[in-house]
C-alpha positions in Angstrom: 4.3 -12.9 -10.1 2.9 -10.0 -8.1 4.3 -6.6 -7.1 3.1 -4.2 -4.4 2.8 -0.5 -4.9 4.1 1.2 -2.9 6.6 -1.5 -2.0 7.1 -0.4 1.6 4.9 1.1 4.3 6.0 3.9 6.7 3.9 4.7 9.8 4.2 6.9 12.8 4.5 4.8 16.0 1.3 6.5 17.2 -0.6 4.7 14.4 -1.9 5.3 10.9 -3.2 3.9 7.7 -1.7 3.1 4.4 -3.2 1.8 1.1 -1.2 -0.4 -1.3 -2.1 -2.0 -4.6 -1.3 -5.7 -5.1 -0.5 -5.8 -8.9 -0.5 -9.1 -10.8 1.9 -9.6 -13.7 0.4 -13.0 -14.3 -1.8 -14.1 -17.3 -3.8 -16.2 -14.8 -6.2 -15.4 -12.0 -4.5 -15.4 -8.6 -5.7 -15.9 -5.0 -3.7 -14.2 -2.3 -3.3 -14.4 1.5 -1.8 -11.6 3.6 0.2 -12.4 6.8 1.8 -10.0 9.3 4.9 -10.4 11.4 3.2 -8.3 14.1 -0.5 -9.0 14.6 -0.5 -6.9 17.8 0.1 -3.6 15.9 -1.1 -4.2 12.4 -4.5 -4.9 10.8 -4.8 -5.7 7.1 -7.8 -5.8 4.9 -8.5 -8.0 3.0 -6.7 -11.0 4.5 -7.7 -13.2 1.5 -8.8 -12.2 -2.0 -8.5 -12.6 -5.8 -6.6 -10.7 -8.5 -7.7 -11.1 -12.1 -5.0 -11.7 -14.7 -2.9 -8.5 -15.1 -5.2 -6.9 -12.6 -4.8 -5.3 -9.1 -6.4 -5.4 -5.7 -6.4 -2.8 -2.9 -4.7 -3.7 0.4 -5.3 -1.5 3.4 -2.8 -1.6 6.3 -3.8 -0.1 9.7 -1.0 0.5 12.3 -2.2 0.7 15.9 -0.3 2.7 18.4 2.8 0.9 19.8 6.6 1.0 20.0 8.6 2.0 17.0 10.0 -1.0 15.1 10.4 -2.7 11.7 7.9 -5.4 10.7 6.8 -7.1 7.5 3.7 -8.1 5.6 4.0 -11.3 3.6 1.6 -11.8 0.7 1.4 -15.3 -0.5 -0.2 -16.1 -3.9 -1.4 -19.1 -5.9 -2.9 -19.5 -9.4 -6.6 -20.4 -9.3 -9.2 -21.3 -11.9 -11.8 -18.7 -13.0 -14.6 -20.6 -11.3 -12.9 -20.6 -7.8 -15.0 -18.6 -5.3 -13.3 -19.3 -2.0 -10.0 -17.4 -1.7 -9.0 -19.5 1.3 -9.3 -22.8 -0.4 -6.0 -22.9 -2.3 -4.0 -22.1 0.8 -5.9 -24.7 2.9 -4.8 -27.2 0.1 -1.2 -26.0 0.3 -1.2 -24.4 -3.2 1.1 -21.5 -2.4 3.2 -20.7 -5.5 5.1 -17.6 -4.3 5.3 -14.7 -1.9 6.3 -11.1 -1.7 7.4 -9.3 1.4 6.4 -5.7 2.1 8.7 -4.0 4.6 6.8 -1.8 7.1 8.4 0.6 9.5 6.9 2.5 12.4 9.1 5.4 13.6 
């Protein structure tokens, strides 16, 4: 299980940046993949990554100028062994175990 802090993102329609923490409540190491419902107006970094057991990872969201609207960021995650070095591998193998949705609003 993961959480995101803060759980929502608010941006001016003219663009902006927001930093969030992806926080793991798992006793296992996790890989994550970040997807956006609006790739025209949002850039996320990193798209793939790892979170250690009970750890956290930083997620930067950049909103480009565009029309005001609601979108979402979906963070998928999967348990991975400590020796895994490729964060994309579990998702290519279809290993997604859960996801969390971050509501993002540009006004």
